[in-house]
C-alpha positions as CSV (number, residue, x, y, z in Angstrom):
1,M,-0.1,-0.3,0.2
2,K,1.4,3.4,-0.8
3,H,2.5,5.4,1.8
4,T,5.4,7.9,3.1
5,D,8.2,6.9,5.9
6,I,7.5,8.8,8.6
7,K,11.1,9.6,9.2
8,N,10.9,11.6,5.3
9,L,7.6,13.9,7.2
10,L,9.8,15.0,10.6
11,G,11.9,18.1,10.1
12,T,10.1,18.9,7.0
13,K,8.0,22.2,6.4
14,A,4.3,21.5,6.8
15,E,2.7,23.2,3.5
16,N,-0.9,21.3,4.1
17,Q,-0.3,18.7,1.9
18,E,-2.3,15.1,2.2
19,V,-0.3,12.6,3.2
20,T,-0.6,8.7,4.2
21,V,1.1,7.2,6.7
22,C,1.4,3.2,8.4
23,G,2.5,2.2,11.5
24,W,1.6,1.0,15.0
25,V,0.0,2.6,17.7
26,R,2.6,3.7,20.6
27,T,-0.1,6.1,22.9
28,S,-3.6,7.1,22.3
29,R,-5.4,9.4,24.2
30,N,-9.1,10.3,23.9
31,S,-11.9,13.1,24.4
32,K,-15.5,13.7,23.9
33,S,-14.5,15.3,21.0
34,V,-10.8,15.0,19.5
35,A,-8.6,12.0,20.0
36,F,-4.5,12.0,19.6
37,I,-2.9,8.9,18.3
38,E,1.1,8.6,18.1
39,V,2.2,6.4,15.1
40,N,5.4,5.1,15.1
41,D,6.9,2.8,11.9
42,G,10.4,1.9,12.3
43,T,11.8,4.4,10.4
44,S,13.3,7.0,13.2
45,L,13.1,7.0,16.8
46,K,10.4,10.4,17.5
47,N,6.8,9.1,16.4
48,I,4.6,11.3,14.3
49,Q,1.3,12.3,16.1
50,V,-2.0,11.8,14.2
51,V,-5.1,14.5,15.2
52,V,-8.9,12.8,14.8
53,D,-11.7,14.9,14.9
54,K,-14.6,12.9,16.4
55,S,-16.9,15.3,15.4
56,A,-16.2,15.0,11.7
57,D,-15.4,11.3,12.0
58,T,-18.0,9.9,13.8
59,D,-17.1,6.2,12.6
60,Y,-13.7,6.8,14.7
61,K,-13.1,3.6,16.7
62,V,-10.7,3.7,19.7
63,A,-7.3,2.9,18.6
64,R,-5.3,0.6,21.5
65,V,-2.0,1.3,21.7
66,G,-0.2,-2.0,19.8
67,T,-2.5,-1.5,17.1
68,S,-1.7,-1.2,13.4
69,V,-3.3,1.5,11.6
70,K,-3.2,3.4,7.9
71,V,-3.5,7.3,8.6
72,T,-4.4,9.4,5.8
73,G,-4.5,13.4,6.6
74,V,-3.4,16.6,6.3
75,L,0.1,17.5,7.3
76,V,0.5,20.6,9.5
77,E,2.6,22.6,12.1
78,G,2.5,21.3,15.7
79,R,3.9,22.6,18.8
80,N,8.0,22.8,19.0
81,N,8.4,22.8,15.7
82,T,6.8,19.5,14.8
83,V,4.2,18.3,12.4
84,E,1.3,16.6,13.2
85,I,-1.4,14.7,11.0
86,N,-5.2,16.4,10.9
87,A,-6.6,12.6,10.0
88,L,-9.5,12.9,7.4
89,P,-13.1,12.1,7.5
90,S,-12.2,7.9,8.2
91,G,-9.0,8.8,7.2
92,V,-7.9,5.8,10.4
93,E,-8.1,2.6,8.8
94,I,-7.2,-0.1,11.8
95,L,-4.8,-3.1,10.1
96,G,-4.7,-5.3,12.8
97,T,-6.7,-4.7,16.4
98,C,-4.6,-5.2,19.2
99,P,-5.9,-7.0,22.8
100,E,-6.3,-5.4,26.3
101,D,-2.9,-7.9,27.2
102,Y,-0.9,-6.4,25.2
103,P,2.7,-6.7,26.8
104,L,4.4,-3.7,26.0
105,Q,1.4,-1.6,27.5
106,K,3.1,-1.2,30.7
107,K,6.1,2.0,31.2
108,G,9.6,0.7,33.0
109,C,9.4,-2.6,31.6
110,T,13.0,-4.1,32.1
111,M,15.5,-5.7,30.0
112,E,15.3,-9.0,31.3
113,Y,11.3,-8.8,31.1
114,L,11.7,-7.4,27.7
115,R,14.0,-10.7,26.4
116,T,11.0,-12.7,27.1
117,M,9.0,-11.3,23.8
118,P,11.9,-10.9,21.4
119,H,9.4,-10.7,18.6
120,L,7.8,-7.7,20.4
121,R,10.4,-5.7,21.9
122,G,11.6,-4.0,18.5
123,R,8.4,-1.7,19.3
124,T,10.0,-0.2,22.2
125,N,12.2,2.6,21.9
126,T,15.2,1.0,22.8
127,F,15.2,-1.9,20.9
128,N,13.7,0.4,17.9
129,A,16.6,2.6,18.4
130,V,19.5,-0.6,18.7
131,W,18.0,-2.1,15.2
132,R,18.5,1.2,13.6
133,V,22.2,1.7,15.0
134,R,22.9,-2.2,14.0
135,S,22.0,-1.6,10.4
136,V,23.7,1.6,10.5
137,L,26.8,0.7,11.5
138,A,26.8,-2.8,9.2
139,S,26.2,-0.3,6.2
140,A,29.3,1.8,7.3
141,I,31.2,-1.2,8.3
142,H,30.9,-2.4,4.4
143,K,31.4,1.3,3.1
144,Y,34.8,1.5,4.5
145,F,36.2,-1.6,3.3
146,Q,34.5,-1.3,0.0
147,Q,36.0,2.2,-0.7
148,N,39.4,1.2,0.4
149,N,39.3,-1.5,-2.5
150,Y,38.7,-4.9,-0.5
151,V,37.1,-7.5,-1.7
152,Y,33.9,-8.9,0.0
153,V,34.2,-12.5,0.4
154,N,31.9,-15.4,2.0
155,T,33.6,-17.4,3.9
156,P,31.7,-21.3,4.8
157,L,29.6,-21.6,7.9
158,I,29.9,-25.7,7.8
159,T,33.9,-26.4,8.0
160,G,36.1,-29.2,8.7
161,S,38.5,-27.4,11.0
162,D,38.6,-25.7,14.0
163,C,39.9,-22.1,13.5
164,E,40.5,-21.6,17.1
165,G,42.2,-24.9,18.1
166,A,39.9,-24.4,21.2
167,G,37.7,-27.4,20.8
168,E,34.3,-25.2,21.3
169,M,32.6,-26.1,17.8
170,F,29.0,-27.3,17.3
171,N,28.6,-30.4,15.5
172,V,26.9,-30.6,11.9
173,T,25.1,-33.9,11.6
174,T,23.0,-36.1,9.5
175,I,22.6,-39.2,12.0
176,G,21.8,-37.5,15.2
177,Y,21.8,-39.8,18.0
178,S,22.7,-43.2,17.6
179,A,24.1,-46.5,18.9
180,E,24.4,-48.3,15.6
181,Y,28.5,-47.0,15.0
182,K,31.1,-49.0,17.1
183,S,33.4,-45.6,17.2
184,E,33.3,-42.0,16.6
185,E,35.3,-43.0,12.6
186,E,32.9,-45.3,11.9
187,Y,30.2,-42.7,12.3
188,Y,31.7,-39.7,10.8
189,A,32.3,-41.8,8.0
190,N,28.6,-42.6,7.6
191,D,27.8,-39.1,8.0
192,F,26.6,-36.4,5.2
193,F,30.2,-35.2,4.8
194,G,32.2,-38.1,5.5
195,R,34.0,-36.9,7.9
196,R,33.3,-34.6,10.8
197,A,32.1,-31.1,10.4
198,G,31.3,-28.3,12.9
199,L,29.8,-24.9,12.4
200,S,32.6,-22.1,11.7
201,V,33.9,-20.6,15.1
202,S,35.8,-17.7,11.9
203,G,36.0,-17.2,8.8
204,Q,39.7,-16.1,9.1
205,L,41.6,-19.4,7.7
206,E,39.3,-19.1,4.4
207,G,39.3,-15.0,4.4
208,E,43.6,-15.6,4.5
209,M,43.1,-18.2,1.2
210,A,41.0,-15.3,-0.5
211,A,43.7,-12.8,0.4
212,M,46.6,-14.7,-1.0
213,A,44.6,-13.7,-4.2
214,M,42.7,-10.9,-3.7
215,G,45.5,-8.9,-1.8
216,K,42.3,-7.4,0.5
217,I,39.3,-9.1,1.7
218,Y,36.8,-8.7,4.4
219,T,34.0,-10.8,6.0
220,F,31.1,-10.0,7.5
221,G,28.6,-13.5,8.6
222,P,27.9,-15.1,11.6
223,S,30.4,-17.1,13.6
224,F,29.1,-20.4,16.1
225,R,31.2,-20.8,19.7
226,A,30.1,-23.9,21.8
227,E,31.9,-21.8,24.7
228,N,29.5,-22.8,28.3
229,S,29.5,-19.0,29.1
230,N,26.6,-17.1,30.4
231,T,28.3,-13.9,30.5
232,P,26.7,-10.3,29.4
233,K,29.0,-10.4,26.7
234,H,29.4,-14.3,25.2
235,L,26.6,-15.5,22.6
236,A,26.5,-18.5,20.8
237,E,25.7,-17.0,17.4
238,F,27.4,-13.7,17.2
239,W,28.3,-12.0,13.7
240,H,32.1,-10.8,12.7
241,I,34.1,-8.9,10.5
242,E,37.5,-10.1,9.6
243,P,39.7,-8.4,7.5
244,E,42.6,-10.1,6.0
245,V,45.5,-8.3,3.9
246,A,48.4,-9.4,1.8
247,F,51.5,-7.5,2.0
248,A,50.9,-6.2,5.7
249,E,52.7,-6.2,9.1
250,L,51.4,-6.0,12.5
251,D,51.6,-1.8,12.3
252,D,49.6,-2.1,8.8
253,V,47.0,-4.1,10.7
254,I,47.0,-1.8,13.7
255,E,46.6,1.3,11.0
256,I,43.6,-0.3,9.3
257,A,41.6,-1.3,12.9
258,E,42.4,2.3,14.0
259,D,41.4,3.8,10.9
260,M,38.1,1.4,10.4
261,L,37.1,1.5,13.9
262,K,37.0,5.8,13.8
263,F,35.2,5.8,10.4
264,V,32.6,3.4,11.1
265,I,32.0,5.7,14.8
266,R,32.1,8.7,12.9
267,E,29.1,7.7,10.4
268,L,26.8,6.2,13.3
269,L,26.6,9.9,14.9
270,D,26.7,11.8,12.1
271,T,23.7,9.1,10.6
272,C,21.7,8.5,13.9
273,P,21.7,11.7,16.0
274,D,18.4,11.2,17.7
275,D,19.0,7.2,18.3
276,M,22.5,8.2,20.1
277,K,20.9,11.1,22.2
278,F,18.5,8.7,23.3
279,F,21.2,6.4,24.5
280,D,23.0,9.2,25.9
281,A,20.1,10.2,28.3
282,H,18.8,6.4,29.3
283,F,21.8,4.0,29.3
284,E,24.9,6.0,29.3
285,K,25.2,9.7,30.6
286,G,28.3,11.4,28.2
287,L,28.1,8.1,25.5
288,V,28.3,10.4,22.7
289,A,31.0,12.7,24.5
290,R,33.2,9.4,25.5
291,L,33.0,8.2,21.5
292,E,33.6,12.0,20.0
293,E,36.7,11.7,22.1
294,L,37.6,8.4,21.2
295,I,37.5,9.2,17.4
296,S,39.3,12.2,18.2
297,N,42.7,11.3,19.8
298,D,45.6,8.6,18.5
299,F,45.3,5.6,20.3
300,G,47.6,4.7,22.4
301,R,50.2,1.6,22.0
302,V,52.0,-0.7,24.4
303,T,53.5,-3.9,24.7
304,Y,52.1,-6.9,26.8
305,T,55.1,-6.9,28.9
306,E,54.7,-3.4,29.8
307,A,51.3,-3.6,30.3
308,I,51.9,-6.3,33.2
309,R,54.5,-4.0,34.9
310,L,52.2,-1.5,34.7
311,L,49.5,-3.8,36.1
312,Q,51.9,-5.2,38.5
313,E,52.8,-1.5,39.8
314,S,49.3,0.1,40.2
315,G,48.6,-0.9,43.7
316,E,45.3,-1.9,42.7
317,N,43.7,-5.3,44.3
318,F,42.4,-7.2,41.2
319,V,40.2,-10.5,41.5
320,Y,42.6,-11.9,38.8
321,P,46.1,-12.5,40.1
322,V,48.8,-10.4,37.5
323,E,51.7,-12.0,36.5
324,W,53.5,-12.7,33.3
325,G,52.3,-15.2,30.9
326,C,48.4,-14.8,32.4
327,D,45.7,-13.9,29.8
328,L,44.1,-10.2,30.9
329,Q,40.6,-10.2,31.8
330,T,38.3,-7.4,31.6
331,E,39.1,-6.0,35.0
332,H,42.8,-5.6,33.5
333,E,42.1,-4.4,30.3
334,R,39.7,-1.5,31.9
335,Y,42.6,-0.5,33.8
336,I,45.3,-0.6,31.3
337,S,42.8,1.7,28.7
338,E,41.1,3.7,31.6
339,K,43.2,4.7,34.5
340,V,46.7,4.4,32.4
341,F,46.1,5.6,29.1
342,K,42.6,7.4,29.3
343,K,41.8,6.6,25.8
344,A,42.1,3.6,23.4
345,V,45.0,1.5,23.3
346,F,46.5,-1.5,21.5
347,V,48.2,-4.0,23.4
348,T,50.8,-5.8,21.1
349,D,53.0,-9.1,21.4
350,Y,51.8,-11.9,23.5
351,P,52.9,-14.5,25.0
352,K,52.8,-17.1,22.3
353,E,51.3,-19.9,24.5
354,I,48.5,-17.8,24.9
355,K,47.6,-17.3,21.3
356,S,46.3,-18.7,18.7
357,F,48.6,-21.0,16.7
358,Y,48.5,-19.5,13.5
359,M,50.1,-16.1,14.7
360,K,53.7,-14.9,13.8
361,Q,56.3,-16.2,16.0
362,N,58.7,-12.9,17.0
363,P,62.0,-13.2,17.2
364,D,62.6,-13.5,21.3
365,G,61.2,-17.1,20.7
366,K,58.6,-15.9,23.9
367,T,55.7,-13.8,21.9
368,V,54.0,-13.2,18.6
369,S,52.7,-10.3,16.6
370,A,49.5,-10.5,18.6
371,V,46.9,-7.1,18.8
372,D,44.5,-6.5,21.0
373,L,42.5,-3.0,20.7
374,L,41.2,-1.7,24.4
375,V,38.6,0.8,25.2
376,P,37.6,2.1,27.9
377,G,34.8,1.1,29.7
378,V,34.3,-2.3,27.9
379,G,38.0,-3.7,27.6
380,E,38.9,-5.9,24.8
381,I,36.9,-5.1,21.0
382,I,39.4,-5.9,18.2
383,G,42.0,-9.2,18.5
384,G,44.7,-9.8,15.6
385,S,47.5,-10.4,14.9
386,E,50.4,-10.4,11.8
387,R,49.8,-14.6,10.3
388,E,52.9,-16.9,10.5
389,A,54.1,-16.9,7.3
390,D,57.2,-19.1,7.1
391,Y,56.1,-23.1,6.7
392,D,58.2,-24.8,9.2
393,K,57.6,-22.1,11.9
394,L,54.2,-22.8,11.4
395,V,54.1,-26.9,11.6
396,T,56.2,-26.2,14.5
397,A,53.6,-24.4,16.4
398,M,51.1,-27.2,15.2
399,K,52.6,-29.9,15.8
400,E,53.2,-28.1,19.6
401,R,49.2,-28.1,20.0
402,N,49.1,-31.7,18.7
403,M,47.0,-30.2,15.8
404,N,46.2,-32.8,12.7
405,L,47.8,-31.3,10.1
406,D,45.9,-33.5,7.6
407,L,42.7,-31.0,8.5
408,Y,45.1,-27.8,7.3
409,S,46.4,-29.0,4.4
410,D,45.3,-26.1,2.0
411,Y,46.0,-23.5,4.8
412,L,49.7,-24.9,5.0
413,D,49.7,-24.9,1.3
414,L,49.4,-21.1,1.4
415,R,52.9,-21.4,2.7
416,K,54.7,-23.5,0.1
417,F,53.3,-21.1,-3.1
418,G,54.1,-17.9,-2.8
419,S,54.1,-16.8,0.9
420,V,53.6,-13.4,1.8
421,P,53.9,-11.2,4.9
422,H,50.0,-11.0,5.7
423,G,47.6,-10.0,8.7
424,G,44.4,-9.3,9.7
425,F,42.0,-9.0,12.7
426,G,38.1,-9.8,14.3
427,L,35.9,-7.4,15.2
428,G,32.5,-8.8,16.9
429,F,29.7,-7.2,15.8
430,E,27.8,-6.8,18.9
431,R,30.2,-5.8,21.2
432,L,30.7,-3.1,18.6
433,I,27.3,-2.4,19.2
434,M,27.1,-2.5,22.5
435,Y,30.4,-0.5,22.8
436,T,28.6,2.5,21.2
437,T,25.1,2.4,22.8
438,G,26.0,1.9,26.2
439,M,23.8,-1.6,26.2
440,S,25.3,-3.7,29.1
441,N,24.4,-7.3,27.9
442,I,25.1,-8.6,24.5
443,R,21.8,-10.4,24.5
444,D,19.9,-6.9,23.7
445,V,21.8,-6.2,20.5
446,I,20.9,-9.0,18.7
447,L,17.4,-10.0,17.3
448,Y,17.6,-13.0,18.9
449,P,20.1,-14.2,21.0
450,R,21.3,-17.6,21.0
451,T,23.1,-18.4,24.6
452,V,23.7,-21.8,26.6
453,G,20.5,-23.4,27.7
454,S,18.2,-21.0,25.7
455,I,16.8,-20.9,21.7
456,R,13.5,-20.2,20.6
């Protein structure tokens, strides 16, 4: 049906033209002679007010909150430099009625309550704004890479190898439970692929293969991790941005990560001012100023070894003890970014034992060319590295981890046939949304969260 997006009417000059809008009723006030309806169609955080003259529209029926309507009327000036619609007689058509037990009528619904109804929570201001921010950030990410000559590739979601080597993969099978087979080998030999398969934890390995032909590529798609974690920062299914760049060393990876993050945040602030003001007012005071400050300053840089020294000399009573070789926890990461540098900071050159097998080994024999980006308020938001380009060193690292080299034959071939220095990073999309909106739980920045013991 022909209608105009509400976003395109808000902020325009009312010229008494006839318009038609569609949407859902957010609020409804009814008096003897006039009714006021606030309608929202999801294109804008702001609603548009519809005024119904009940003396002219004797057939008007009260439109309850949640009702879907089609409104035809005249766009006129409202209060406070806004526009509103004076409905024509019989100009309010109810498309879908809504009963009195509509669950979003109550004010002050908690995030926990709204998680019980993911199919409806998008009609609240909060999730209306979250989904728009998510859309704009995704568009900005594609825009950044496309205008910088990256090729967008789609890596497989079903894989025969574990990129991270942590064994946290979901199995993919067409057999299901069966006591028919005598061994695991026999079971998988009879499965769909003839071998064990799982959902991908990352597109990095295949992304590297594409970069060895195209030079600069990026992936943007879902990843799956069967990690038994129920924290506010973990999902079993999440979206992942992973650029891979040939002829690049660690310094290049760091430069790309900083440039990309600043670009997408600038795009968000410029494109969604109303949504960002909403998050600033209701979820994190000073959010917009924090983001402006982040993109206005050069990011800091420190080695892991120096970061450990700073933490040990801080005098802070950390929950997790700090010693060289430990994996930095969120409390450590936030201290470095918030207290020491007071801005975003790259931490480089981690111990090889706590990082993945594919990272380039440094000459000291103890560390690898890895990098994490830590930001105030969150901690780690990006993880990356220069990749190991030397065949023999990569094989040694894999053998030390007792990895099955046969599962990585394609990956190893890249080090045989024209190997080059290359690197990349991964950015969890949902964590970026959390950081830019002030939302404190990752379940609230994705349409249908998949977590331990919870799916619908």
